[in-house]
C-alpha positions in Angstrom: 0.0 0.0 0.0 1.6 3.3 -1.1 2.5 5.7 1.6 2.0 3.1 4.4 4.3 3.5 7.4 6.4 0.2 7.2 6.4 0.0 11.0 2.6 0.1 11.2 2.2 -2.3 8.4 4.6 -4.7 10.2 2.5 -4.4 13.4 -0.7 -5.3 11.5 1.0 -8.2 9.7 2.4 -9.5 13.0 -1.0 -9.5 14.7 -2.6 -11.2 11.7 0.1 -13.9 11.8 -0.1 -14.5 15.5 -3.8 -14.0 16.3 -5.5 -14.4 12.9 -7.0 -10.9 13.2 -6.0 -7.3 13.6 -7.3 -5.1 16.5 -6.5 -1.4 16.9 -6.6 -1.7 20.7 -3.8 -4.3 20.5 -1.9 -2.0 18.2 -2.1 0.9 20.7 -1.0 -1.4 23.6 1.9 -2.9 21.7 3.2 0.4 20.5 3.0 2.1 23.9 0.1 4.4 23.0 -2.0 2.7 25.7 -0.7 1.3 28.9 -2.0 -2.2 29.7 -2.8 -1.0 33.3 -4.9 1.8 31.9 -6.7 -0.6 29.6 -7.6 -2.8 32.6 -8.7 0.2 34.6 -11.0 1.1 31.8 -12.4 -2.4 31.7 -13.1 -2.1 35.4 -15.0 1.2 34.7 -12.5 3.2 36.6 -11.8 5.3 33.5 -14.8 6.7 31.6 -13.2 7.4 28.2 -10.3 5.3 27.1 -8.8 8.0 24.9 -8.3 10.2 28.0 -5.4 8.0 29.0 -3.7 7.6 25.5 0.0 8.4 25.5 0.8 11.3 23.1 -1.4 13.3 20.7 -4.9 12.0 20.0 -4.6 13.3 16.5 -1.5 11.2 15.9 -3.2 8.2 17.4 -6.2 8.7 15.1 -3.9 9.1 12.1 -2.0 5.9 12.9 -5.2 3.8 13.5 -6.8 5.2 10.3 -3.7 4.3 8.3 -3.6 0.8 9.8 -7.3 0.3 9.1 -6.8 1.3 5.5 -4.0 -1.2 5.1 -6.2 -3.9 6.8 -9.0 -3.3 4.3 -6.5 -3.2 1.4 -5.4 -6.8 2.2 -8.9 -8.1 2.3 -9.7 -8.0 6.0 -13.3 -7.4 7.0 -14.2 -5.0 9.7 -16.3 -6.2 12.7 -17.9 -3.9 15.2 -17.1 -4.7 18.8 -18.7 -3.7 22.1 -16.8 -3.8 25.4 -18.5 -4.6 28.7 -16.9 -3.9 32.1 -15.2 -6.7 33.9 -16.4 -7.9 37.3 -20.1 -8.1 38.3 -20.0 -5.0 40.5 -18.9 -2.8 37.6 -21.4 -4.4 35.2 -24.3 -4.0 37.6 -23.6 -0.3 38.2 -24.2 0.6 34.6 -25.4 -1.8 32.0 -24.1 0.3 29.1 -21.1 -0.7 27.0 -17.8 1.0 27.8 -16.9 4.1 25.8 -13.6 4.6 24.0 -14.1 8.2 23.0 -16.8 10.8 23.1 -16.1 11.2 19.3 -18.3 8.5 17.7 -16.0 8.1 14.7 -12.9 7.7 17.0 -14.9 5.2 19.1 -15.8 3.0 16.1 -12.4 3.3 14.6 -10.6 1.9 17.7 -13.3 -0.6 18.7 -13.2 -2.4 15.4 -11.6 -5.7 14.7 -10.4 -6.8 11.3 -10.6 -10.5 10.3 -10.2 -12.5 7.1 -13.4 -12.8 5.1 -13.6 -16.5 5.6 -13.6 -16.0 9.4 -16.8 -13.9 9.5 -19.5 -16.1 11.1 -22.7 -16.9 9.2 -25.3 -15.1 11.3 -28.2 -17.4 10.5 -26.1 -20.3 11.8 -25.1 -18.3 14.9 -28.7 -17.5 15.8 -30.3 -20.8 14.8 -27.8 -23.2 16.4 -28.0 -23.2 20.2 -24.7 -25.0 20.6 -22.9 -22.3 18.6 -24.7 -19.7 20.6 -23.6 -21.3 23.8 -19.9 -21.7 22.8 -19.8 -18.0 21.7 -21.4 -17.1 25.0 -18.8 -19.0 26.9 -16.0 -17.3 24.9 -17.5 -13.9 25.7 -17.8 -14.7 29.4 -14.3 -16.1 29.7 -12.7 -13.1 28.0 -14.8 -10.8 30.2 -13.5 -12.7 33.3 -17.0 -13.5 34.4 -16.8 -17.0 35.9 -20.5 -17.1 37.0 -21.8 -16.5 33.5 -19.1 -18.8 32.0 -20.1 -21.6 34.3 -23.8 -21.1 33.7 -23.4 -21.4 29.9 -20.9 -24.2 30.2 -23.3 -26.3 32.3 -25.9 -25.7 29.5 -23.4 -26.9 26.9 -22.8 -30.1 28.9 -26.5 -30.7 29.0 -27.2 -29.9 25.3 -24.0 -31.4 23.8 -22.4 -33.8 26.2 -20.0 -35.1 23.5 -18.8 -31.6 22.5 -15.1 -31.8 21.8 -14.2 -28.6 23.7 -16.0 -29.2 27.0 -12.8 -30.2 28.8 -10.9 -27.3 27.3 -13.5 -24.8 28.4 -13.4 -26.3 31.9 -9.6 -25.8 32.0 -10.0 -22.1 31.0 -12.7 -21.6 33.6 -10.4 -23.1 36.2 -7.8 -20.6 35.2 -10.1 -17.8 36.3 -10.0 -19.1 39.8 -6.2 -18.5 39.9 -6.6 -14.7 39.6 -6.0 -12.8 42.7 -4.5 -15.7 44.6 -0.9 -15.9 45.8 1.3 -18.3 43.9 2.9 -20.9 46.2 4.6 -22.7 43.3 5.6 -20.6 40.3 7.0 -23.6 38.5 3.6 -25.5 38.7 1.7 -22.3 37.8 4.0 -21.7 34.8 3.4 -25.3 33.6 -0.3 -24.7 33.9 -0.2 -21.5 32.0 1.9 -23.0 29.2 -0.7 -25.7 28.9 -3.7 -23.5 28.7 -2.3 -20.7 26.6 -2.7 -22.5 23.2 -6.1 -23.7 24.3 -7.2 -20.1 25.1 -5.8 -18.8 21.8 -7.6 -21.5 19.8 -11.0 -21.1 21.6 -11.0 -17.3 22.4 -8.9 -16.0 19.4 -7.8 -12.4 19.8 -9.9 -12.1 23.0 -7.6 -14.6 24.7 -5.4 -11.7 25.8 -8.0 -10.5 28.2 -8.0 -13.9 30.0 -4.3 -14.7 29.8 -2.6 -11.4 30.3 -3.4 -10.9 34.0 -2.5 -14.6 34.7 0.9 -14.2 33.1 1.4 -10.8 34.9 0.6 -12.5 38.2 3.2 -15.1 37.3 5.7 -12.4 36.5 5.2 -10.8 39.9 5.9 -14.2 41.5 9.2 -14.4 39.6 10.4 -10.9 40.6 14.1 -11.0 41.4 14.6 -14.6 40.1 17.8 -14.8 38.0 17.7 -16.3 34.5 18.5 -20.0 34.3 19.4 -21.6 31.0 17.9 -24.9 32.3 14.6 -23.2 33.2 14.2 -20.3 30.7 10.4 -20.1 31.2 10.9 -19.4 34.9 12.1 -15.9 34.2 10.1 -12.7 34.4 10.8 -11.8 30.8 9.1 -14.9 29.6 6.0 -14.3 31.6 5.8 -10.6 30.6 6.2 -11.6 26.9 3.3 -14.0 27.3 1.3 -11.2 28.8 2.3 -9.0 25.8 3.8 -6.5 28.2 6.5 -5.6 25.8 8.1 -2.7 27.6 8.3 -4.8 30.8 9.7 -7.8 28.9 12.5 -5.6 27.4 13.4 -4.1 30.7 13.5 -7.5 32.4 15.9 -8.8 29.7 18.2 -5.8 29.9 18.2 -6.0 33.7 19.8 -9.4 33.4 23.6 -9.5 33.6 25.2 -10.9 30.4 21.8 -11.3 28.8 23.4 -11.5 25.3 24.9 -14.9 26.2 21.5 -16.5 26.4 19.5 -17.3 23.3 16.0 -17.1 24.9 16.7 -13.7 26.3 18.0 -12.4 22.9 14.9 -13.7 21.2 12.7 -12.2 23.8 14.4 -8.8 23.5 14.2 -8.9 19.7 10.4 -9.5 19.8 9.5 -7.1 22.6 11.7 -4.3 21.1 9.9 -4.8 17.7 6.5 -4.3 19.3 7.8 -1.3 21.3 9.2 0.2 18.0 12.7 0.3 19.5 14.6 -0.7 16.4 18.1 -0.2 17.7 17.4 -2.4 20.7 15.9 -5.1 18.5 18.9 -5.0 16.1 21.2 -5.3 19.2 19.5 -8.5 20.1 19.7 -9.8 16.6 23.4 -9.0 16.5 24.1 -11.1 19.5 21.9 -14.0 18.2 23.9 -14.0 15.0 27.3 -13.9 16.7 26.6 -16.4 19.6 23.7 -18.5 18.3 24.1 -18.4 14.5 22.2 -21.6 13.8 19.2 -20.6 15.9 19.2 -17.1 14.4 19.2 -18.4 10.9 16.4 -20.9 11.7 14.2 -18.2 13.2 14.8 -15.8 10.3 14.3 -18.5 7.7 11.1 -19.8 9.4 9.1 -16.6 8.9 7.3 -16.9 12.2 8.9 -14.0 14.0 6.9 -10.8 13.9 9.5 -8.3 12.6 9.0 -8.3 8.8 11.7 -5.6 8.5 14.5 -7.8 9.8 13.1 -10.7 7.7 13.4 -8.5 4.5 17.0 -7.6 5.4 17.8 -11.3 6.0 16.5 -12.3 2.6 18.6 -9.6 0.9 21.6 -10.8 2.9 21.0 -14.4 1.6 20.7 -13.0 -2.0 24.0 -11.2 -1.5 25.6 -14.5 -0.6 24.5 -15.9 -3.9 26.0 -12.9 -5.7 29.5 -13.3 -4.2 32.2 -14.4 -6.6 32.8 -18.1 -6.4 36.5 -17.7 -6.2 36.4 -15.7 -2.9 38.1 -17.7 -0.1 35.3 -17.0 2.4 31.6 -16.4 1.8 29.1 -14.6 4.0 27.7 -16.5 7.0 25.2 -15.7 9.7 27.7 -14.0 12.0 28.4 -11.5 9.2 24.8 -10.4 9.1 25.3 -7.4 11.5 28.3 -6.1 9.6 26.3 -6.5 6.3 23.5 -4.4 7.8 25.9 -1.6 8.6 27.2 -1.7 5.0 23.7 -1.5 3.6 22.4 1.4 5.9 24.9 4.2 5.7 23.5 6.1 8.7 23.0 3.2 11.1 26.5 3.4 12.6 25.4 6.7 14.2 22.8 4.8 16.2 23.9 1.2 16.6 27.0 1.6 18.7 30.4 -0.1 18.1 30.1 -1.3 21.8 27.3 -3.6 20.8 30.1 -6.1 20.1 31.3 -7.0 23.6 33.4 -10.0 22.6 36.0 -11.0 20.0 34.4 -13.5 17.8 35.2 -13.1 14.1 31.7 -11.7 13.4 32.2 -9.1 16.1 35.7 -8.1 14.9 34.3 -7.6 11.4 31.4 -5.6 12.7 33.9 -3.3 14.6 35.9 -2.8 11.4 32.9 -1.9 9.3 31.5 0.4 12.1 34.8 2.2 12.4 35.1 2.5 8.6 31.6 4.0 8.4 32.4 6.7 11.0 35.8 7.4 9.5 34.3 7.8 6.0 31.6 10.1 7.4 34.2 12.2 9.2 36.5 12.3 6.0 39.4 10.7 7.9 40.8 9.2 4.7 44.0 7.5 6.1 41.9 5.7 8.7 39.3 4.8 6.2 41.9 3.3 3.8 43.5 1.4 6.5 40.2 -0.1 7.6 39.3 -1.1 4.1 42.6 -2.9 3.7 42.1 -4.7 7.0 38.6 -5.9 5.9 39.9 -6.9 2.5 42.6 -9.1 4.2 40.3 -10.6 6.8 37.1 -11.0 4.9 37.1 -10.5 1.1 33.4 -11.3 0.7 32.4 -8.5 3.1 35.0 -6.2 1.4 33.2 -6.8 -1.9 29.9 -5.7 -0.2 31.8 -2.6 1.1 33.0 -1.7 -2.4 29.5 -2.0 -3.8 28.2 0.4 -1.2 30.6 3.2 -2.2 
């Protein structure tokens, strides 16, 4: 789509890939325009208008959401209107009206919408005429609204009307999860195993609304793991993992960066790359990818080749990098490998060295040494330090002819 902000497009694509739908509210939370805590306060009817707690200019928020909506429609997604009810029976009984996002009707509809593939739109005659379908949809609504009484009532009816329904046990597991909210966790390991078990179940049955059920459970787990050091043998028993599952991307990033020598651990690097993408902190994300390529090259290549990570920008760079390997002269003594990817990025983005520091390379692996050489060359060239620039070019030519060929092509 012409004129589309690539970062916004990547966010919509990532949501569609992971959740099967795009929701503007998730976009606002993921990009830091809306704090998850403020969203939850609004769902408890402690905030009257959600746009009163947006971070930054409402005009910019509106422009971004409009642009994302236009892109969603351009790729064939269908808009669905959503209403949001308050969580907890006390809040619901005080006012039966749906929650309000904005006093501006257009803004309200724009942000309340959800965009799904056309084939995912339910057939309304089937919905109204089939009591089993109506019950399962009612259970989904009640679970995502954290309303255990209503969820149990409708689940009991489903047991009576369709005792062989394939999802009865799964709904029971999700209903049991609601009982964990607000209770102290005596055994974070057992709770983590339980949450890992129910998360795919919730995503399958609740779809995009699974976040409303799962996020507080994972945040509760994160609180229980506060102060626990990362262990390579138990990577899921770290606060960053729980916060990532809660889609608290700023919290996940901070948790990784607070860990000493985080770059040595593959799960922490991957967590930082993902959370920084959603927070739109590109340099932080690139730092994580650099360490993955230098210290865990096989895993980095597998993730980037697999197409299942959300950052389409880094995926596009990776594909160009692979193409440049094919273009290298066959008589070169060394071709490009995964640890060369960070240096290659510097060679292909002339201004990046001003933002991605040389000190990102903390060790002395060959990939890091070549990154330092390219970084210093970029800065020497920008500052017109010709003798230093020539010396660095000669050094790279001697140590890595394939990268030097890329350097020459960038001149």
